[in-house]
C-alpha positions, 0 to 999 in steps of 0.5 A, a space after each residue: 500500500 505504501 508503494 501504491 500510495 507513493 505512486 498516487 502521491 507522485 501523480 497528484 504532484 505532477 498535476 499540481 505542478 501544472 495547475 499551481 502556476 495558473 492564473 484565475 482566468 486560466 483555471 476557467 479554460 475549457 478542457 476537452 472533457 464534458 465541457 468542463 474547465 480546469 477548475 471543474 477537473 480539479 473540483 471533480 478530483 477533490 470531491 471524490 478524494 473526499 468521498 474516498 476518505 469518508 469511505 475509508 474512515 466512516 462506513 456508516 457516514 458513506 452509506 448516508 452519503 449514498 442515500 443523499 446522493 440517490 435522492 439528488 441523483 440528477 443534480 449531484 454532479 452539478 451541485 459539487 461542480 458549482 461548489 468548486 466554481 464558487 471557490 477561488 483557485 487558491 482555495 480550491 487548490 488548498 482543499 484538494 491538497 488537504 483532502 488528497 493527503 488526508 486520503 493517502 495517510 489513511 490508505 497507507 494504513 489499510 490492508 490491501 485486501 480490505 473492502 471499501 464501499 464505493 458507488 458501485 460494488 465495494 473495492 479492495 483498498 489496493 484497487 481503490 488506490 489504482 482507480 484513484 491513480 487512473 482518475 488523476 492521470 486521466 483528468 490530468 490529461 484533460 488539463 494538459 490538453 486544455 493547456 496544449 502541453 504534452 506530459 512526460 510519460 512515467 512507469 506509473 502508467 502501469 496502474 492505468 494500463 492494468 485497469 484498462 485490461 481488467 475492465 475488458 468485461 465491463 466495457 461490454 457489460 456496460 453497453 449491454 453486450 455479451 462478453 466475448 469468451 476469447 481472451 485478449 493478450 495485451 503486450 505494451 512497452 513501458 515508458 522506461 522500456 520494459 515489457 508489460 504483459 497481460 493475458 495468455 501467451 497463446 491468445 489469438 487476439 492481441 493488442 501491441 503498442 506503447 503503454 501511453 497509447 493504450 492508456 490514452 485509448 482505454 481512458 478515452 482521451 484519444 481515438 484508437 485511430 490516432 494511436 500506434 496500437 496494433 490489434 490482431 483478431 476480431 475481439 481485440 479490434 472490437 474491444 479496443 474501440 469500446 474500451 472504457 476504464 472508468 465507471 459511468 454510462 457508455 462513452 466513446 471518447 473523442 473523434 479521430 484527429 481531434 488531438 493531432 496538434 503538436 504540443 510543447 513538453 510540460 
């Protein structure tokens, strides 16, 4: 858990370095995600880091939170986004820093297998940290896109790639589709040059490529046609177009060619 939380903290800090120098006006720049601004992206992360802290420390309190959410389901996202919009960027940034650090301090003490209640089925503490990593990285990509910068990829992407692989079945079930019986072998090259592999070696369906490309596709921050992934087999070719590493209703991500503009390195 300490190692996982260390990676999550580094992902927090990477995004923090992008947003901390921004002006108040910059915080209201539009991102490519759901018509959200940079302020909305950080508000979203802050809200769910706070919810994670509640889940890890007060099971009854989290259950009550879910009851209230269900009563106000059609408005709860608008409500927490509006709350973030009412804060100055410095106040929001301070709250995010406080909530994420408090969450990390608790998570580091947990057994990796301890179950935490969440918005769907309960998750192990290990899976919860990995999911927060994916969320932070993906929404950080939205911020980078809004600022037209290109982030340096790190081997923390292994966590994101792992969720991308393990949500294979979810990507189909979420669309009311039958989950294929044929396994898919995923072989990725890490930013550090290592080989990351999932699935049986003799699988007829395969996905090959850079870990960064795979992560951008499964989090629906890039269209697969704009990435250098190589797929073999009908199931692999179908899945990579449907892949969705995050919860929520079915999404399809950006259209091809939306992000071909060259960016400066952040």
